[in-house]
Backbone as ProteinMPNN parsed JSONL, in Angstrom:
{"seq_chain_A": "MLQDLLRSADHAVHLELYDLGHGGDPLGRIKMAVGRLARLQRTRTAPRERFVLLDSDQVSHEPQRAEQARQMASENHIVIVWQSPCHEALLLRHLLGLADHRPPDTRGAELALTREWPDYRKPMSAANLARRLDGDAVARAARVEPELRALLLCLGLIDATAY", "coords_chain_A": {"N_chain_A": [[2.269, 8.572, 6.216], [4.503, 7.235, 5.26], [5.875, 9.353, 4.036], [6.587, 10.8, 6.303], [8.339, 8.943, 7.515], [10.344, 8.931, 5.581], [11.239, 11.574, 5.775], [12.206, 11.602, 8.433], [14.289, 9.82, 8.155], [15.934, 11.303, 6.686], [15.833, 11.258, 3.887], [15.857, 12.362, 0.602], [13.313, 12.238, -0.873], [10.283, 12.626, -2.524], [6.919, 12.001, -2.114], [4.054, 11.612, -4.097], [0.851, 11.507, -3.303], [-2.287, 10.157, -3.985], [-5.786, 10.025, -3.747], [-7.54, 7.607, -5.188], [-10.172, 7.048, -5.351], [-13.29, 5.545, -6.419], [-14.372, 3.534, -4.793], [-13.95, 0.17, -4.023], [-13.142, -0.804, -6.462], [-10.785, -2.247, -8.407], [-10.072, -1.855, -11.173], [-11.257, 0.619, -11.805], [-9.776, 2.267, -10.115], [-7.159, 1.934, -11.114], [-7.528, 2.958, -13.678], [-7.996, 5.626, -12.992], [-5.459, 6.245, -11.955], [-3.867, 5.916, -14.254], [-4.947, 7.91, -15.877], [-4.203, 10.171, -14.388], [-1.429, 9.914, -14.589], [-1.148, 10.323, -17.349], [-1.824, 13.044, -17.558], [0.279, 14.11, -16.041], [2.444, 13.325, -17.607], [2.13, 14.939, -19.823], [3.006, 17.32, -18.816], [5.54, 16.704, -18.313], [6.209, 15.689, -15.809], [5.782, 13.212, -14.799], [6.144, 10.505, -12.554], [8.928, 8.246, -12.366], [8.882, 5.871, -10.958], [6.135, 3.967, -9.917], [3.437, 3.217, -7.887], [0.538, 1.57, -6.684], [-1.768, 1.073, -4.137], [-3.946, -1.542, -3.52], [-6.86, -3.293, -2.408], [-7.022, -6.747, -2.047], [-9.345, -8.159, -1.565], [-11.31, -7.192, -3.158], [-10.955, -8.28, -5.625], [-12.244, -10.744, -6.025], [-14.876, -10.028, -6.41], [-15.267, -9.054, -9.027], [-13.624, -10.666, -11.121], [-12.767, -10.412, -13.817], [-12.537, -7.66, -14.25], [-10.559, -7.139, -12.401], [-8.416, -8.509, -13.535], [-8.13, -7.012, -15.854], [-7.329, -4.656, -14.645], [-4.827, -5.414, -13.608], [-3.463, -5.877, -16.021], [-3.576, -3.329, -17.267], [-2.183, -1.837, -15.379], [0.354, -3.027, -15.567], [1.007, -2.397, -18.25], [1.38, 0.303, -17.969], [3.499, 0.549, -16.325], [3.073, 0.369, -13.561], [3.289, -0.676, -10.287], [1.342, -2.838, -8.484], [0.504, -2.843, -5.164], [-0.72, -5.257, -3.444], [-2.991, -5.371, -0.908], [-3.679, -7.748, 1.241], [-6.26, -9.358, 2.89], [-7.11, -6.761, 2.838], [-6.598, -3.274, 3.76], [-6.496, -3.141, 6.57], [-5.59, -5.689, 7.25], [-3.024, -5.602, 6.195], [-1.945, -3.625, 7.847], [-2.05, -5.027, 10.255], [-0.012, -6.899, 9.868], [2.195, -5.382, 10.353], [2.536, -5.321, 13.042], [4.22, -6.43, 15.98], [5.073, -9.809, 16.121], [2.992, -10.579, 14.482], [3.401, -10.682, 11.779], [3.053, -12.797, 9.996], [0.383, -13.268, 10.112], [-2.637, -14.0, 8.582], [-5.576, -13.035, 8.018], [-8.712, -14.412, 6.912], [-10.607, -12.841, 5.61], [-12.007, -9.532, 5.1], [-13.58, -8.716, 7.307], [-12.587, -10.426, 9.316], [-9.972, -9.476, 9.394], [-10.348, -6.843, 10.277], [-11.448, -7.336, 12.831], [-9.305, -8.733, 14.059], [-7.31, -6.768, 13.971], [-8.405, -4.687, 15.57], [-8.528, -6.059, 17.954], [-5.837, -6.38, 18.587], [-5.009, -3.763, 18.477], [-6.617, -1.72, 20.055], [-7.208, 1.029, 19.914], [-7.323, 1.633, 17.249], [-8.75, 3.294, 14.509], [-10.703, 3.745, 11.601], [-10.819, 6.105, 9.029], [-7.301, 6.488, 9.765], [-5.114, 8.981, 10.872], [-1.804, 9.921, 9.728], [-0.2, 10.709, 11.851], [-1.432, 9.435, 14.035], [-1.152, 6.761, 13.23], [1.616, 6.589, 13.348], [2.072, 6.567, 16.044], [1.948, 3.963, 16.767], [3.169, 2.481, 14.762], [6.377, 2.135, 13.41], [9.599, 2.53, 11.774], [10.721, -0.042, 12.111], [8.42, -1.595, 12.307], [7.35, -1.264, 9.762], [9.351, -2.49, 8.265], [9.021, -5.126, 9.183], [6.55, -5.837, 8.046], [7.262, -5.614, 5.376], [8.917, -7.796, 5.028], [7.212, -9.906, 4.562], [5.561, -9.134, 2.55], [5.879, -8.873, -0.695], [5.402, -6.849, -2.748], [5.09, -4.539, -1.228], [7.611, -4.506, -0.125], [9.1, -3.953, -2.46], [8.246, -1.333, -2.967], [9.207, -0.015, -0.651], [11.957, -0.499, -0.876], [12.462, 0.926, -3.226], [11.989, 3.495, -2.273], [14.054, 3.706, -0.511], [13.767, 3.115, 2.132], [14.214, 0.684, 3.296], [16.849, -1.72, 3.428], [18.244, -3.516, 0.791], [19.984, -5.634, 1.217], [19.191, -6.726, 3.555], [17.197, -8.421, 2.978]], "CA_chain_A": [[3.195, 8.033, 7.176], [5.758, 6.97, 4.549], [6.576, 10.627, 3.871], [7.19, 11.106, 7.604], [9.491, 8.053, 7.674], [11.385, 9.435, 4.677], [11.76, 12.802, 6.37], [12.993, 11.286, 9.629], [15.505, 9.134, 7.704], [16.662, 12.317, 5.913], [15.853, 10.872, 2.475], [15.34, 13.411, -0.283], [12.325, 11.631, -1.757], [8.962, 13.225, -2.353], [5.821, 11.14, -2.547], [2.792, 12.208, -4.532], [-0.196, 10.583, -2.877], [-3.584, 10.505, -4.547], [-6.927, 9.175, -3.459], [-8.041, 7.224, -6.494], [-11.614, 6.882, -5.302], [-13.929, 4.38, -7.036], [-14.649, 2.455, -3.841], [-12.967, -0.905, -4.029], [-12.983, -1.319, -7.817], [-9.382, -2.133, -8.846], [-9.938, -1.29, -12.514], [-11.561, 2.048, -11.712], [-8.639, 2.95, -9.482], [-6.023, 1.937, -12.046], [-7.861, 3.93, -14.722], [-7.742, 6.955, -12.418], [-4.004, 6.425, -11.885], [-3.37, 6.08, -15.622], [-5.356, 9.255, -16.289], [-3.342, 11.147, -13.705], [-0.109, 9.799, -15.212], [-1.201, 10.963, -18.669], [-1.745, 14.491, -17.33], [1.638, 14.426, -15.594], [3.362, 13.144, -18.728], [2.012, 16.115, -20.686], [3.811, 18.39, -18.222], [6.861, 16.096, -18.094], [6.458, 15.511, -14.375], [5.336, 11.877, -14.388], [7.192, 9.796, -11.815], [9.495, 7.045, -12.982], [8.428, 4.749, -10.135], [4.696, 4.134, -9.705], [2.842, 2.176, -7.052], [-0.847, 1.763, -6.279], [-2.218, 0.109, -3.138], [-5.301, -2.028, -3.753], [-7.291, -4.388, -1.548], [-7.253, -7.958, -2.841], [-10.685, -8.698, -1.362], [-12.166, -6.695, -4.224], [-10.692, -9.055, -6.837], [-13.231, -11.82, -6.187], [-16.169, -9.478, -6.821], [-15.287, -8.981, -10.488], [-12.288, -11.114, -11.515], [-12.379, -9.917, -15.14], [-12.082, -6.27, -14.075], [-9.285, -7.196, -11.679], [-7.392, -8.889, -14.514], [-7.916, -5.827, -16.688], [-6.551, -3.718, -13.82], [-3.44, -5.905, -13.603], [-2.902, -5.654, -17.351], [-3.412, -1.891, -17.468], [-1.09, -1.41, -14.496], [1.595, -3.506, -16.175], [1.266, -1.606, -19.458], [1.746, 1.659, -17.568], [4.628, 0.431, -15.394], [2.581, 0.609, -12.206], [3.337, -1.849, -9.416], [0.216, -2.903, -7.555], [0.769, -3.392, -3.839], [-1.98, -5.875, -3.035], [-3.225, -5.485, 0.524], [-4.452, -8.971, 1.265], [-7.315, -9.05, 1.939], [-7.487, -5.35, 2.908], [-5.628, -2.401, 4.428], [-6.371, -3.509, 7.989], [-4.737, -6.887, 7.331], [-1.644, -5.154, 5.985], [-1.533, -2.968, 9.096], [-1.858, -6.086, 11.242], [1.29, -7.523, 9.635], [3.231, -4.489, 10.866], [2.615, -5.458, 14.498], [5.174, -7.412, 16.495], [4.562, -11.16, 16.269], [1.827, -10.832, 13.627], [3.777, -10.504, 10.373], [2.537, -13.897, 9.182], [-1.056, -13.432, 10.338], [-3.386, -13.834, 7.333], [-7.021, -13.196, 8.198], [-9.311, -14.904, 5.673], [-11.458, -11.862, 4.941], [-11.93, -8.172, 5.636], [-14.159, -8.679, 8.664], [-11.61, -11.059, 10.194], [-8.828, -8.566, 9.531], [-10.763, -5.728, 11.126], [-11.567, -7.838, 14.205], [-7.963, -9.035, 14.566], [-6.58, -5.517, 14.186], [-8.921, -3.97, 16.74], [-8.169, -6.844, 19.141], [-4.431, -6.087, 18.86], [-4.823, -2.315, 18.501], [-7.958, -1.25, 20.41], [-7.404, 2.437, 19.57], [-7.355, 1.824, 15.802], [-9.991, 3.783, 13.902], [-10.559, 3.956, 10.162], [-9.415, 6.223, 8.629], [-6.419, 6.956, 10.826], [-4.128, 9.935, 10.376], [-0.405, 9.486, 9.769], [0.304, 10.934, 13.213], [-1.947, 8.369, 14.896], [-0.489, 5.521, 12.819], [3.01, 6.64, 13.801], [2.131, 6.272, 17.486], [2.062, 2.513, 16.932], [4.004, 1.905, 13.715], [7.626, 2.853, 13.144], [10.384, 1.917, 10.709], [10.836, -1.489, 12.358], [7.125, -2.199, 11.98], [7.246, -1.26, 8.297], [10.279, -3.531, 7.794], [8.397, -6.426, 9.467], [5.539, -6.093, 7.021], [7.954, -5.766, 4.087], [9.496, -9.141, 4.945], [6.201, -10.875, 4.127], [4.761, -8.526, 1.478], [6.858, -8.554, -1.746], [5.164, -5.581, -3.434], [5.41, -3.496, -0.262], [9.07, -4.488, -0.06], [9.562, -3.25, -3.659], [7.995, 0.091, -2.737], [10.113, 0.482, 0.385], [13.301, -0.5, -1.463], [12.486, 2.051, -4.157], [12.052, 4.717, -1.475], [15.249, 3.706, 0.319], [13.415, 2.968, 3.542], [14.784, -0.571, 3.771], [18.079, -2.097, 2.754], [18.069, -4.745, 0.008], [20.823, -6.708, 1.75], [18.501, -7.311, 4.712], [16.137, -9.303, 2.487]], "C_chain_A": [[4.534, 7.738, 6.509], [6.55, 8.251, 4.363], [7.25, 11.021, 5.181], [8.415, 10.234, 7.868], [10.652, 8.499, 6.786], [12.049, 10.677, 5.268], [12.65, 12.495, 7.573], [14.272, 10.536, 9.284], [16.378, 10.061, 6.866], [16.87, 11.891, 4.458], [15.202, 11.973, 1.654], [14.42, 12.789, -1.33], [10.993, 12.303, -1.462], [7.915, 12.27, -2.903], [4.649, 12.002, -2.999], [1.721, 11.176, -4.209], [-1.533, 11.066, -3.393], [-4.631, 9.513, -4.078], [-7.576, 8.87, -4.802], [-9.532, 6.916, -6.493], [-12.11, 5.559, -5.853], [-14.162, 3.236, -6.064], [-13.562, 1.411, -3.887], [-12.669, -1.452, -5.406], [-11.538, -1.149, -8.306], [-9.226, -1.5, -10.226], [-10.223, 0.209, -12.512], [-10.401, 2.825, -11.123], [-7.429, 3.001, -10.411], [-6.295, 2.905, -13.192], [-7.62, 5.354, -14.234], [-6.24, 7.239, -12.375], [-3.415, 6.667, -13.272], [-3.747, 7.458, -16.16], [-4.493, 10.33, -15.666], [-1.941, 11.114, -14.303], [-0.076, 10.482, -16.579], [-1.119, 12.481, -18.537], [-0.341, 14.897, -16.905], [2.651, 14.288, -16.733], [3.303, 14.335, -19.678], [2.841, 17.275, -20.144], [5.216, 17.909, -17.863], [7.215, 15.945, -16.62], [6.01, 14.15, -13.878], [6.471, 11.161, -13.658], [7.674, 8.558, -12.575], [8.984, 5.804, -12.262], [6.977, 4.997, -9.759], [4.14, 2.935, -8.951], [1.409, 2.555, -6.73], [-1.184, 0.678, -5.266], [-3.675, -0.241, -3.405], [-5.602, -3.175, -2.8], [-7.608, -5.619, -2.403], [-8.659, -8.526, -2.648], [-11.658, -8.242, -2.449], [-12.029, -7.513, -5.517], [-11.782, -10.097, -7.077], [-14.583, -11.31, -6.656], [-16.317, -9.454, -8.34], [-13.911, -9.36, -11.025], [-11.835, -10.598, -12.884], [-11.862, -8.482, -15.042], [-10.752, -6.233, -13.339], [-8.157, -7.567, -12.632], [-7.101, -7.733, -15.463], [-7.082, -4.79, -15.936], [-5.086, -4.13, -13.795], [-2.757, -5.602, -14.933], [-2.623, -4.169, -17.59], [-2.277, -1.349, -16.602], [0.252, -1.806, -15.101], [1.974, -2.672, -17.395], [1.745, -0.199, -19.133], [2.825, 1.685, -16.498], [4.241, 0.836, -13.969], [2.665, -0.71, -11.445], [2.14, -1.778, -8.477], [0.699, -3.55, -6.262], [-0.574, -3.927, -3.355], [-2.02, -5.995, -1.521], [-4.181, -6.662, 0.701], [-4.972, -9.289, 2.669], [-7.652, -7.56, 1.87], [-6.406, -4.573, 3.663], [-5.421, -2.786, 5.899], [-5.515, -4.75, 8.172], [-3.28, -6.522, 7.121], [-1.122, -4.453, 7.236], [-1.237, -3.997, 10.181], [-0.471, -6.711, 11.106], [2.465, -6.629, 10.023], [3.497, -4.736, 12.357], [3.516, -6.623, 14.902], [4.494, -8.757, 16.71], [3.417, -11.517, 15.34], [2.139, -10.714, 12.139], [3.196, -11.59, 9.476], [1.037, -14.12, 9.348], [-1.821, -13.074, 9.061], [-4.877, -14.059, 7.585], [-7.67, -13.576, 6.862], [-10.131, -13.871, 4.904], [-11.345, -10.516, 5.657], [-12.457, -8.096, 7.06], [-13.194, -9.291, 9.675], [-10.399, -10.179, 10.429], [-9.161, -7.402, 10.456], [-10.866, -6.153, 12.588], [-10.197, -8.102, 14.821], [-7.19, -7.754, 14.858], [-7.096, -4.783, 15.412], [-8.659, -4.74, 18.034], [-6.731, -6.507, 19.559], [-4.163, -4.598, 19.061], [-6.178, -1.674, 18.799], [-8.242, 0.201, 20.014], [-7.479, 2.683, 18.064], [-8.745, 2.275, 15.356], [-9.717, 4.04, 12.421], [-11.364, 5.178, 9.768], [-8.593, 6.784, 9.784], [-5.36, 7.871, 10.217], [-2.72, 9.35, 10.485], [0.159, 9.629, 11.179], [-0.17, 9.828, 14.158], [-1.357, 7.016, 14.526], [0.917, 5.463, 13.393], [3.139, 6.392, 15.305], [2.345, 4.786, 17.737], [3.03, 1.878, 15.939], [5.232, 2.782, 13.472], [8.363, 2.141, 12.011], [10.549, 0.419, 10.881], [9.546, -2.213, 11.997], [6.947, -2.297, 10.465], [8.152, -2.351, 7.716], [9.713, -4.926, 8.046], [7.388, -6.784, 8.386], [6.203, -6.336, 5.666], [8.562, -7.156, 3.932], [8.511, -10.158, 4.388], [5.316, -10.356, 2.987], [5.698, -8.067, 0.352], [6.641, -7.208, -2.445], [5.439, -4.397, -2.512], [6.925, -3.365, -0.135], [9.636, -3.726, -1.263], [9.38, -1.74, -3.505], [9.004, 0.67, -1.756], [11.569, 0.489, -0.079], [13.468, 0.683, -2.404], [12.655, 3.373, -3.397], [13.325, 4.808, -0.644], [14.967, 3.569, 1.805], [13.887, 1.634, 4.142], [15.992, -0.893, 2.906], [17.908, -3.463, 2.066], [18.877, -5.894, 0.587], [20.176, -7.391, 2.959], [17.436, -8.317, 4.277], [16.747, -10.324, 1.591]], "O_chain_A": [[5.587, 7.959, 7.108], [7.772, 8.247, 4.514], [8.373, 11.526, 5.168], [9.42, 10.722, 8.385], [11.81, 8.448, 7.201], [13.274, 10.804, 5.257], [13.729, 13.071, 7.709], [15.244, 10.603, 10.036], [17.439, 9.657, 6.39], [17.927, 12.125, 3.871], [14.118, 12.451, 1.987], [14.716, 12.813, -2.524], [10.628, 12.52, -0.307], [8.027, 11.793, -4.032], [4.305, 12.994, -2.357], [1.702, 10.09, -4.789], [-1.875, 12.241, -3.259], [-4.384, 8.308, -4.022], [-8.098, 9.764, -5.469], [-10.092, 6.559, -7.53], [-11.41, 4.55, -5.76], [-14.15, 2.075, -6.473], [-12.378, 1.736, -3.798], [-11.999, -2.478, -5.518], [-11.113, -0.029, -8.59], [-8.327, -0.683, -10.423], [-9.506, 0.979, -13.151], [-10.081, 3.921, -11.585], [-6.748, 4.025, -10.478], [-5.384, 3.603, -13.636], [-7.101, 6.19, -14.974], [-5.801, 8.338, -12.714], [-2.555, 7.532, -13.439], [-2.94, 8.102, -16.831], [-4.097, 11.286, -16.333], [-1.329, 12.162, -14.506], [0.904, 11.14, -16.926], [-0.425, 13.135, -19.316], [0.174, 15.919, -17.361], [3.61, 15.056, -16.807], [4.315, 14.702, -20.275], [3.322, 18.112, -20.907], [5.978, 18.611, -17.199], [8.379, 16.059, -16.235], [5.869, 13.945, -12.672], [7.622, 11.206, -14.093], [6.924, 7.925, -13.318], [8.686, 4.794, -12.9], [6.619, 6.095, -9.334], [4.354, 1.786, -9.337], [1.102, 3.73, -6.526], [-0.918, -0.501, -5.502], [-4.53, 0.639, -3.504], [-4.709, -3.937, -2.43], [-8.371, -5.535, -3.365], [-9.123, -9.299, -3.485], [-12.714, -8.849, -2.634], [-12.889, -7.441, -6.394], [-12.196, -10.306, -8.217], [-15.36, -12.066, -7.238], [-17.373, -9.796, -8.872], [-13.112, -8.481, -11.35], [-10.643, -10.371, -13.091], [-10.867, -8.131, -15.676], [-9.909, -5.383, -13.625], [-7.064, -7.006, -12.55], [-5.949, -7.505, -15.831], [-6.23, -4.125, -16.527], [-4.2, -3.288, -13.944], [-1.62, -5.13, -14.968], [-1.547, -3.805, -18.064], [-1.502, -0.5, -17.045], [1.181, -0.999, -15.139], [3.133, -2.287, -17.552], [2.441, 0.422, -19.937], [3.044, 2.705, -15.845], [4.975, 1.541, -13.278], [2.168, -1.736, -11.909], [1.947, -0.791, -7.767], [1.233, -4.659, -6.268], [-1.444, -3.173, -2.919], [-1.168, -6.654, -0.924], [-5.357, -6.572, 0.348], [-4.158, -9.476, 3.573], [-8.379, -7.125, 0.977], [-5.428, -5.149, 4.14], [-4.298, -2.757, 6.402], [-4.782, -4.851, 9.156], [-2.397, -7.064, 7.786], [0.021, -4.669, 7.636], [-0.278, -3.849, 10.938], [0.174, -7.019, 12.109], [3.611, -7.079, 10.021], [4.565, -4.396, 12.864], [3.557, -7.66, 14.239], [3.472, -8.846, 17.391], [2.912, -12.638, 15.391], [1.221, -10.653, 11.322], [2.881, -11.328, 8.315], [0.484, -15.063, 8.783], [-1.667, -11.976, 8.526], [-5.378, -15.166, 7.383], [-7.234, -13.118, 5.806], [-10.33, -14.003, 3.696], [-10.674, -10.391, 6.682], [-11.836, -7.474, 7.921], [-13.002, -8.747, 10.763], [-9.86, -10.138, 11.535], [-8.359, -7.023, 11.31], [-10.428, -5.429, 13.482], [-9.951, -7.738, 15.971], [-6.496, -7.661, 15.87], [-6.3, -4.301, 16.218], [-8.576, -4.135, 19.103], [-6.446, -6.366, 20.748], [-3.205, -4.218, 19.734], [-6.82, -1.141, 17.894], [-9.399, 0.564, 19.802], [-7.676, 3.821, 17.639], [-9.764, 1.72, 15.765], [-8.637, 4.495, 12.044], [-12.529, 5.272, 10.156], [-9.119, 7.464, 10.666], [-4.784, 7.563, 9.174], [-2.483, 8.406, 11.238], [0.909, 8.77, 11.644], [0.601, 9.341, 14.984], [-1.088, 6.201, 15.408], [1.36, 4.417, 13.867], [4.219, 6.04, 15.78], [2.857, 4.391, 18.784], [3.643, 0.853, 16.236], [5.131, 4.002, 13.347], [7.807, 1.252, 11.366], [10.519, -0.32, 9.898], [9.577, -3.313, 11.446], [6.451, -3.301, 9.956], [7.762, -3.051, 6.781], [9.898, -5.821, 7.222], [7.381, -7.904, 7.876], [5.745, -7.179, 4.895], [8.705, -7.642, 2.81], [8.919, -11.163, 3.807], [4.425, -11.065, 2.518], [6.259, -6.975, 0.438], [7.61, -6.496, -2.707], [5.957, -3.371, -2.952], [7.457, -2.259, -0.048], [10.562, -2.93, -1.1], [10.262, -0.963, -3.872], [9.586, 1.726, -2.005], [12.33, 1.385, 0.284], [14.494, 1.361, -2.382], [13.385, 4.26, -3.839], [13.645, 5.877, -0.124], [15.822, 3.869, 2.638], [13.946, 1.487, 5.363], [16.126, -0.392, 1.789], [17.481, -4.434, 2.69], [18.467, -7.047, 0.449], [20.566, -8.495, 3.339], [16.84, -8.989, 5.118], [16.04, -11.179, 1.058]]}, "name": "protein", "num_of_chains": 1, "seq": "MLQDLLRSADHAVHLELYDLGHGGDPLGRIKMAVGRLARLQRTRTAPRERFVLLDSDQVSHEPQRAEQARQMASENHIVIVWQSPCHEALLLRHLLGLADHRPPDTRGAELALTREWPDYRKPMSAANLARRLDGDAVARAARVEPELRALLLCLGLIDATAY"}
């Protein structure tokens, strides 16, 4: 969806999106990202700006691994965009009037999102997301999510003077 927003804003930015797998394990995902970066660095195509989206609800399962993930990300200049507690909660904060809504857990986030967006299904394609979320919705979420704001500023999708 971000690539579509970039295209519609006529920004010459290309996103490389990777599914880092490993379920919800933050350290496993960061290790995958670091491995991919190492391969890209060998071919001199590693991006200067690096972001990984992770669900914060996974941090409580193994706090030591989460701390290792934070450290490894920092050492490799990767900004973690923490979706708190999960992706559905982040999506919820895109919706009008719900930017400050903070469900306590994943189940609460899923229930709140489907209450507000009955047609939401996981996973949802970019085209289906775009039917409900636009640039204004992304900007709403960025106002309350600092790491998301950093990503969007880096991409040029929001203006720093508006924040």
